[in-house]
N, C-alpha and C positions, 0 to 999 in steps of 0.2 A: 443795562436796564434790568429791573426786577423780573420782567417777564421772560428773560432769556432762559432757554432750557438746554439741558444736555441732550445728546442724541439718544442715549440709552437710559431706561429707567434704572433706578438704583437698587430695586429689589424690594422684597417684603420687609416691612418694618412695623413695629408696635407703637401706637400713639400713647400719650401719657394716661389715657383713660382706659387702656386695656383692649382696645379694638385693634384689628389688623387691616392694613390697606396696602395697595401698591403705590409706592412713593416715587415721585419724579422730582429730581433735584431742581431747586431754584438757586439763583445767585445768593440770596440771603432769606431763607425760609422764616427767620424770626420776624421779618417785616410784616407778615400776615398776622402774627400774634399782636404786634404793635398796632396794626390797623384796627383790629377788633377792640383793643383796649381803649382806642380813641372814640368809640361809638357811645354817645350818651344813652343811658338806659340799658346797656349790656354789662351787667356786673358778673361776678364769678359764677353764679349759678346759671345764668343764661349762656354765658361763654361755654361752660361745660356741656350744657345740653346741645348747643349748636355743634360743637366738635364731635360729641357722641353720635349725633344724628347724621351729620354730613361727612364725617371722617377725618377732617383736618381743618386747622385755621384757614388755610388757603382756600379750601372748598367753601367754607362758610363765608369768607370775604367776597368770593366771586359768585356766590349762589344767586339765582334769580328769585324774585319775590315768591313765586309759587313754592319753591323748595324751602324757603324760609318759613312760610306758613306751615308746611309739613313738619318743619323742625320745631314748631311750637312758638314762634315769635308772633306777637300781636301787631296790629297795623302800625301803631306808633313806633315800636321798636324797628320794624322793617323800614319805615320811612327814615328813621334816624340812621340806620346802617347805610341805606342807599344814598342819603345826603352826604354822609361822611365819606363814602367811597368816591363820590363825584368830586369832592373838594380836596381830598388828601392825596398827595403823590408820595407813595411809600418810600421810594428811593431817596427823596429829599428829606423825609422824616428821619430815615436811618442816618443820613449824612448829618443832620442836625444833632442827633444823639452823639454821633462820633465826635463832632466838633466840640461838644460840651463835656467830653470825657465820661459819658454815661455808658455803663455796661448794662446788658440785658440778661436776665435769667428767666427762662420760661419753664412751665411744668414739663416740657419735653426734654429739658436738660438734665443730665446725670448729676450735675453739681448743684441743682436746686436744693435748698435746705431740707433735709429729711424730716426734721421735726415739723416744719411748716407744711410739707406735702401731706402729712397725715391728718390735718385738721379738716373739719367738715366742708369749708369753703375756701380752699387755698387760693391766693391771688394767681391768676394765670400768668401774669407778667410782673416781674420785679425790676424796677429801675434802680440802679446801684452806682454809687460813687465810693471808691475805696476798695476794700477786699474782704470777701467772705472766705473763711478757712474751714477745713474739716473739723477743727477743734472748737469751732464756734457753737457746736451743739451742746457744749458744756456751758450753759448760760442761765442767768437768773435775771428776771425783770424787777426793776425797782421803780415804783410809780407812786404818785401822790399829788397833793394839792399844788396849785400855782402860787399859793400864798401861805407857805409854811411858817410856823413859829420858829424861834431859835432852836427849840428842842427838835423840831422836825428836820431842820437843816443838819443839825449835829447827827441825828440818827441816820439820815440819808448818806452823809459822808462817811460815817462809821462803817456801815455795812458795805458801801461801795468799795471803800479801801480794803476791807477784809476780804471781799470776794476777789478783787484784783490781785491781792497778795497771795491768794490761793490758786491763781491761774484760772479763775472763773470769769467769763465774759459777762459784762453788765449791759442789759438791754433797757432802753427807755425811749421817751418820745420827743426829746429836745424842747419840751415846753418850759416855761418859766417855773421857778420853784424847785420842787423835789427832783424833777427830771434833770434840770440843769446842774444841780449840786451833785447828783449821782454821776452824771457824765464827767464832770470836772474832777471829782475826787478819784474816779477810776483812772483817768489820764495822768493825774498828778502822782498816782501810785505805780505808774508804769504798766497799767493793764490795758486790755482791749474793751472797746464799747461799741455797741450798735445803736444807732438812732433811727427810729421809724417815723416818717413824716406823714402829716395829714394834708400835704400839699404836693405839688410837683417837686421833684428833687432839685430843680433849679430855683425854687423859691423857699428861702430859709425863713421860718417863722418860729419865734419872734426874730425880728431883724437884728436885735442886739446879740443874738447867738451865732452870727456869721463866723466870727473868729473861732468859736468853739466847734462849729461844724467843720471848718477847715482842718482843725486838729483831729477831729474824729475820723475824717477821711484818711488821714495819715496813719492812724492807729486803730482802725476799725472800718466802719462803713456807715454811710447814709443809705437808707432804703425807703422806697415808696412804691406803691402799686398805682399811683396816679400819674398820668402823662405829664410831660413838660408843660409848664404854664398853668397848671391847676392851682388856683388860689386856695388858701386855707379856708375851710368852711365848716360850720358846726356839724354837718352830716358826715363829713369825712373822718372825724376823729374816732367815733365808735368802730368804723371799719379799720382804721389804723390800730386801734387797741387790740383787735383780735390777732393781728400780726405780731405785736409785742408779746402777747401771751404765747402764740404759736412758736416763736423762736426760742422759748425759754423752758427750762425744766420746772421752774417754779416762779411764782409772782409774790413779791414782797410789797405790801402796802404800808407806807410810812405814816403819812397823815392824809386825811381825805374827809371832806364834808359829806353829808348824807346823800348829796346828789352829784358827787364828784365823778368825773370820767374814770378815775382810778378804780372805782368800784365796778365799773363796766369791764375794765381789764381783768379784774379778779373773777367776775362772772364768766368771762370767756375762758380763763384759765381752768376753772372748775369744769366747764363743759368739755374742755379738751383733755381732761384727765391730769392736769397739772396740780401740784401742791400750791396752796395759798397760805401765806404767812402774813402776819400783821404786827406792827409795833404798837403795843398798848400805850395809851396816853391818858392825860388828865381827863376825868369824867366831866369836868366843867368847860373843857375846851371844845369849841365847835369843830376844830380841825381833827380832833381825835374821835369824833362820833363814828366815822366810817370804819376805821380799823377796830375800834372797840365793838362795834356791831358785828363785824366779821368774826371776831374772836368768840362772841356770844353764840354765833351761828356755827361754830366749829372750826374756824381757821386757827392755825397754831400760832400762839404768841411767841415772839422772839425778843429777847432782851440783850443778847450778846451774840458775837459772831459764832461762838461754839454751838449755839442753838441751831443755826442754819447748817453748819457743817455736819452736825450729828444727824439732824433730821433727813438731810438729802444724801448723806454718805458721800459728800463731795470729796473728801480726802481719798476715798476709794476710786471715785470717778477720775480724779487727777492722775492717780497711778495707772488707771486703765488707759487714759489718753496717751501717757508716755509709752505704755506697752504697745500701743497700736503702731508705733513707728517701726517695730521689729517684725511686723507681719507682712507677708507670710514667711514663716520660718521653714516651711517644708512644702513640698508639692501637694501633700494631702490637704494642708491648710488652704493653700491657694485654690485647689480644686473645689473644696467644700464651700469656700467663700464665694466663688464664682456662681455657685448654684443659688445662693441666697438672695432674696430681694425683700421688699416690704410686704409681699404677700406670703402668708404662712405656707410652709412646705414640710410635709411629713418626713420623718427620718428615713422611712422606707424609700420614698421618692428620691431623697438625696443620695442614698446608697446606690440605687439603680443608675442615677445620673453620673456618679463619679466612678462606678465600677470598682469599689473598694470593699473589703470585708466590713461587716457591721461593727466589729470591735474597733476598727480604725476610725470609722465615721463617728462613732459615739465618743471616743477619746478626743478626736479632733474638734468636735462641737463643744466639748467641755472646755478645751483650751481657748477656743474662740469666745466662749462666754466669759471666761476669766479675764480676757483682754478687752471685753466690752464690744466685741465685733459681731457677736451673735447673741440672740436671746430666745428663750422658749416662749411660744405664744399659746401654750396649753396643748394637751393631748399629743405630746411628742412632735409638735409642729414648731418650726424654727423660722425666724426672720433675722434680717441684718440688725445689728445692735445700734 
């Protein structure tokens, strides 16, 4: 049962939001993350506030209403949590996920995608079918209209093939049109692709993409922040789009009308500090109004694969990813790398932590930067690459 406890506390541990607490092991602590994700009205922002205030997803799940009020929940959200808690058996929910072959990634997991962790409102829980790899951080999103022209289809396929052939992961949303053509061209070129859903991971939308979804699971991953059984709904897709942007180095808009969801993805990409590219199109074509407007507003136009590779220095990035397999090559590299996280750390703090001469620390950091495993965050502060 989920409530079974070990006799001894496991010790001090840091939660994903930087707080510290005394942790007591449960059979499966991820169950409480899942439980909170099932509560209507508790999105990423409220989830984060709850955990920051109460210390852990388990504490938030079990909290009495008075504590939930102190944590900032309003009456409706509290009623929703209490109602969900009374009807959901967490052990059965976890068994259901297991039976359907669904993996879970939470913000508390070390292998949660680093690029996604850094956005303003990362999903606390990711439901996953397939496999995420460390190399998937070398990714570009390709998005666009559900009703592309022949030109739009050709452009989506051209850039998806080119990215795949250069070892770059293609991210999209499994929707009709540009998304489908991008996923298909990537797979046909032997590449990896990630599909982010606006529904539960057990509900493939559109239904005609079920075969494509199965292939993506074999050569990439299906990803959703929505619990099993969540139907596709218009309000889900903007949330989905921020994840598409968050998993990617850049966003390429192929064709999109003036109110297309692809433009929402581009907006998220800009907010997250990603590059935005657009395929220029016929000024008389409604499908090209979105990318043409993006270009007028400062997005970079791309007309051939070399444009993307040059702008993003993807050839260098591919070489860096290959180099990562050789790390650590020395104990000094291993020691320095262990010190680094996604919080900036000054070189003086690194030197004190590893007890090595400054000259060794400096040269080691330079090597880790060349390999793409570390980067400067300004002011001689370093973070993981």
